[in-house]
LOLUM-912854 format. One record per residue (C-alpha): y, x, z; residue number from 1. Coordinates in pm, 1 decimal. Example, Ala and Ser with C-alpha at 12.3 -4.5 7.8 and 13.67 -1.06 7.14 Angstrom:
# LOLUM-912854
py->-450.0	px->1230.0	pz->780.0	seq->1
py->-106.0	px->1367.0	pz->714.0	seq->2
END
This chain:
# LOLUM-912854
py->2817.1	px->5165.7	pz->-2019.3	seq->1
py->3029.3	px->5187.3	pz->-2333.0	seq->2
py->3384.1	px->5066.4	pz->-2295.9	seq->3
py->3548.7	px->4817.8	pz->-2530.3	seq->4
py->3856.2	px->4922.9	pz->-2721.8	seq->5
py->4190.9	px->4752.8	pz->-2700.5	seq->6
py->4100.0	px->4515.5	pz->-2418.3	seq->7
py->4396.6	px->4592.6	pz->-2189.6	seq->8
py->4641.7	px->4512.5	pz->-2471.1	seq->9
py->4461.7	px->4186.9	pz->-2549.9	seq->10
py->4461.1	px->4093.3	pz->-2181.2	seq->11
py->4837.3	px->4155.8	pz->-2164.1	seq->12
py->4894.4	px->3929.7	pz->-2464.1	seq->13
py->4679.5	px->3666.3	pz->-2293.0	seq->14
py->4888.7	px->3697.6	pz->-1975.2	seq->15
py->4613.4	px->3846.5	pz->-1758.5	seq->16
py->4815.1	px->4141.8	pz->-1628.5	seq->17
py->4597.7	px->4205.5	pz->-1322.9	seq->18
py->4280.7	px->4259.1	pz->-1526.4	seq->19
py->4476.3	px->4454.4	pz->-1788.4	seq->20
py->4606.0	px->4693.1	pz->-1520.6	seq->21
py->4258.9	px->4743.0	pz->-1372.8	seq->22
py->4102.4	px->4806.7	pz->-1712.0	seq->23
py->4378.8	px->5051.5	pz->-1807.3	seq->24
py->4320.2	px->5231.5	pz->-1474.6	seq->25
py->3951.7	px->5264.8	pz->-1564.3	seq->26
py->4053.2	px->5401.7	pz->-1905.0	seq->27
py->4271.5	px->5659.1	pz->-1729.1	seq->28
py->3976.3	px->5750.2	pz->-1505.5	seq->29
py->3765.3	px->5804.6	pz->-1815.9	seq->30
py->4040.1	px->6017.6	pz->-1973.8	seq->31
py->4080.7	px->6221.3	pz->-1655.0	seq->32
py->3708.4	px->6302.1	pz->-1634.7	seq->33
py->3726.0	px->6505.4	pz->-1958.5	seq->34
py->4103.4	px->6555.8	pz->-1998.0	seq->35
py->4091.2	px->6345.6	pz->-2315.8	seq->36
py->3924.1	px->6021.2	pz->-2422.3	seq->37
py->3554.3	px->6035.8	pz->-2514.3	seq->38
py->3435.4	px->5775.5	pz->-2763.4	seq->39
py->3180.2	px->5648.5	pz->-2510.6	seq->40
py->3162.3	px->5675.6	pz->-2133.0	seq->41
py->2917.3	px->5588.7	pz->-1854.7	seq->42
py->3138.4	px->5475.5	pz->-1565.7	seq->43
py->2849.7	px->5478.9	pz->-1317.7	seq->44
py->2765.2	px->5842.5	pz->-1382.9	seq->45
py->3129.1	px->5930.9	pz->-1461.4	seq->46
py->3031.8	px->6120.3	pz->-1775.1	seq->47
py->3080.2	px->6080.4	pz->-2150.1	seq->48
py->2799.4	px->5930.9	pz->-2357.4	seq->49
py->2967.5	px->5993.9	pz->-2694.7	seq->50
py->3147.1	px->6328.3	pz->-2691.0	seq->51
py->3374.8	px->6270.0	pz->-2991.8	seq->52
py->3747.0	px->6193.7	pz->-2972.2	seq->53
py->3861.1	px->6050.1	pz->-3306.1	seq->54
py->4233.7	px->6026.2	pz->-3212.6	seq->55
py->4209.5	px->5651.4	pz->-3145.8	seq->56
py->4523.0	px->5454.3	pz->-3050.4	seq->57
py->4390.9	px->5178.5	pz->-2822.4	seq->58
py->4447.5	px->5342.5	pz->-2483.5	seq->59
py->4807.5	px->5426.2	pz->-2582.4	seq->60
py->4862.4	px->5082.8	pz->-2735.8	seq->61
py->4752.1	px->4928.2	pz->-2406.7	seq->62
py->4987.2	px->5152.6	pz->-2207.7	seq->63
py->5273.0	px->5035.1	pz->-2430.7	seq->64
py->5190.7	px->4665.4	pz->-2389.7	seq->65
py->5154.3	px->4705.8	pz->-2012.9	seq->66
py->5480.3	px->4897.8	pz->-1990.1	seq->67
py->5661.7	px->4627.4	pz->-2187.4	seq->68
py->5509.0	px->4347.8	pz->-1979.8	seq->69
py->5559.1	px->4503.2	pz->-1635.8	seq->70
py->5831.9	px->4767.3	pz->-1663.8	seq->71
py->5612.9	px->4987.2	pz->-1443.4	seq->72
py->5694.2	px->5353.5	pz->-1522.5	seq->73
py->5332.5	px->5448.3	pz->-1442.6	seq->74
py->5236.8	px->5336.8	pz->-1794.0	seq->75
py->5489.2	px->5574.1	pz->-1952.6	seq->76
py->5358.9	px->5849.0	pz->-1724.6	seq->77
py->5007.6	px->5775.4	pz->-1852.8	seq->78
py->5139.5	px->5791.4	pz->-2207.2	seq->79
py->5300.5	px->6127.4	pz->-2137.3	seq->80
py->4969.3	px->6259.2	pz->-2010.6	seq->81
py->4787.5	px->6124.4	pz->-2317.1	seq->82
py->5044.5	px->6285.5	pz->-2547.7	seq->83
py->5035.7	px->6620.2	pz->-2365.6	seq->84
py->4655.0	px->6633.7	pz->-2379.4	seq->85
py->4645.8	px->6537.5	pz->-2748.1	seq->86
py->4891.8	px->6816.9	pz->-2825.8	seq->87
py->4701.6	px->7063.6	pz->-2606.9	seq->88
py->4354.1	px->6996.1	pz->-2745.9	seq->89
py->4400.2	px->6843.5	pz->-3092.4	seq->90
py->4702.3	px->7021.9	pz->-3241.1	seq->91
py->4632.4	px->7247.9	pz->-3537.4	seq->92
py->4851.4	px->7456.7	pz->-3762.6	seq->93
py->4875.4	px->7172.9	pz->-4014.7	seq->94
py->4861.9	px->6861.4	pz->-3796.9	seq->95
py->4607.9	px->6723.1	pz->-3550.4	seq->96
py->4228.6	px->6724.4	pz->-3549.6	seq->97
py->3965.5	px->6495.0	pz->-3407.3	seq->98
py->3741.4	px->6648.5	pz->-3143.6	seq->99
py->3368.3	px->6684.1	pz->-3196.7	seq->100
py->3322.2	px->6745.4	pz->-2824.7	seq->101
py->3562.5	px->6641.7	pz->-2547.6	seq->102
py->3391.6	px->6872.3	pz->-2298.2	seq->103
py->3419.6	px->7194.8	pz->-2500.5	seq->104
py->3727.4	px->7071.8	pz->-2696.0	seq->105
py->3560.4	px->7175.6	pz->-3024.3	seq->106
py->3773.1	px->7039.1	pz->-3309.5	seq->107
py->3652.6	px->6871.6	pz->-3628.5	seq->108
py->3829.7	px->6927.4	pz->-3958.9	seq->109
py->3966.6	px->6573.5	pz->-3983.3	seq->110
py->4280.6	px->6376.1	pz->-3905.4	seq->111
py->4230.4	px->6004.1	pz->-3971.3	seq->112
py->4525.9	px->5818.8	pz->-4120.6	seq->113
py->4531.1	px->5576.5	pz->-3826.0	seq->114
py->4641.6	px->5867.2	pz->-3605.9	seq->115
py->4975.7	px->5868.6	pz->-3786.8	seq->116
py->4989.5	px->5493.2	pz->-3849.1	seq->117
py->4890.9	px->5380.0	pz->-3500.2	seq->118
py->4843.9	px->5648.0	pz->-3233.8	seq->119
py->5176.1	px->5822.3	pz->-3293.6	seq->120
py->5353.1	px->5490.8	pz->-3356.7	seq->121
py->5246.2	px->5353.7	pz->-3017.9	seq->122
py->5351.5	px->5679.3	pz->-2850.9	seq->123
py->5692.1	px->5643.4	pz->-3016.2	seq->124
py->5720.5	px->5280.0	pz->-2907.5	seq->125
py->5615.8	px->5368.7	pz->-2551.6	seq->126
py->5908.7	px->5609.2	pz->-2515.8	seq->127
py->6164.7	px->5427.2	pz->-2734.9	seq->128
py->6422.2	px->5190.4	pz->-2593.4	seq->129
py->6267.8	px->4843.5	pz->-2539.3	seq->130
py->6537.9	px->4680.0	pz->-2752.5	seq->131
py->6385.3	px->4844.1	pz->-3061.6	seq->132
py->6104.0	px->4585.7	pz->-3070.6	seq->133
py->6124.6	px->4232.6	pz->-2933.6	seq->134
py->5775.5	px->4088.2	pz->-2895.1	seq->135
py->5918.0	px->3737.4	pz->-2922.0	seq->136
py->6016.6	px->3820.3	pz->-3280.7	seq->137
py->5740.7	px->4058.9	pz->-3389.8	seq->138
py->5362.0	px->4072.8	pz->-3384.8	seq->139
py->5166.3	px->4388.1	pz->-3470.4	seq->140
py->4872.4	px->4395.9	pz->-3710.1	seq->141
py->4556.8	px->4588.9	pz->-3624.3	seq->142
py->4713.1	px->4885.2	pz->-3807.6	seq->143
py->5027.4	px->4863.1	pz->-3588.6	seq->144
py->5249.9	px->4728.8	pz->-3864.4	seq->145
py->5517.0	px->4491.8	pz->-3729.6	seq->146
py->5536.1	px->4145.1	pz->-3883.9	seq->147
py->5826.8	px->3914.5	pz->-3811.8	seq->148
py->5721.7	px->3590.0	pz->-3645.4	seq->149
py->5832.0	px->3268.9	pz->-3808.9	seq->150
py->6003.7	px->3051.9	pz->-3549.4	seq->151
END
C-alpha cells in the first residue's frame, strides 16, 4: 500500500492529533525499515515498493507540526534521526543527492530545489526556538514559504 504524503501535518492543522501521531509513527516505521524513506512502501509486507528517495520534506514537515502542536520531544528526536540518515546516505562533496535505491543507498546525480527550500527549512524550524514562527500569524505555502495571515 502506497502511503500519502503530508497527511500527518494536515491532520495536525485539522486538530486530529491522535491520528496525526499514529500516521507519523507509521512513517517512522517505514523509515526504520530501510534507514531512510522509500518513495513507496507496503506496510503489510514491511518492504519498499518504490526504492527511490527524492529528498522529500513531508515526513520532516509533519514532525515539525506535531512538535509544535504537542511539545513532545519525540518529534525532535525523529527529526534528528531523519537528519542524521540524510547526511549519512545522501551527502556528497557538493551537496546532497537523491537515492536511486534506499536498500543499497545508491545515489542519483540530482538534488531537487525543494530539498533546500523545504526539507532543510523544516529541519531548521524543527530545531529552532518556537518563538521564531507563530502559527497564529503565519501560514506556509506548499513550498514552505511563510505568508503572514491577515487578521
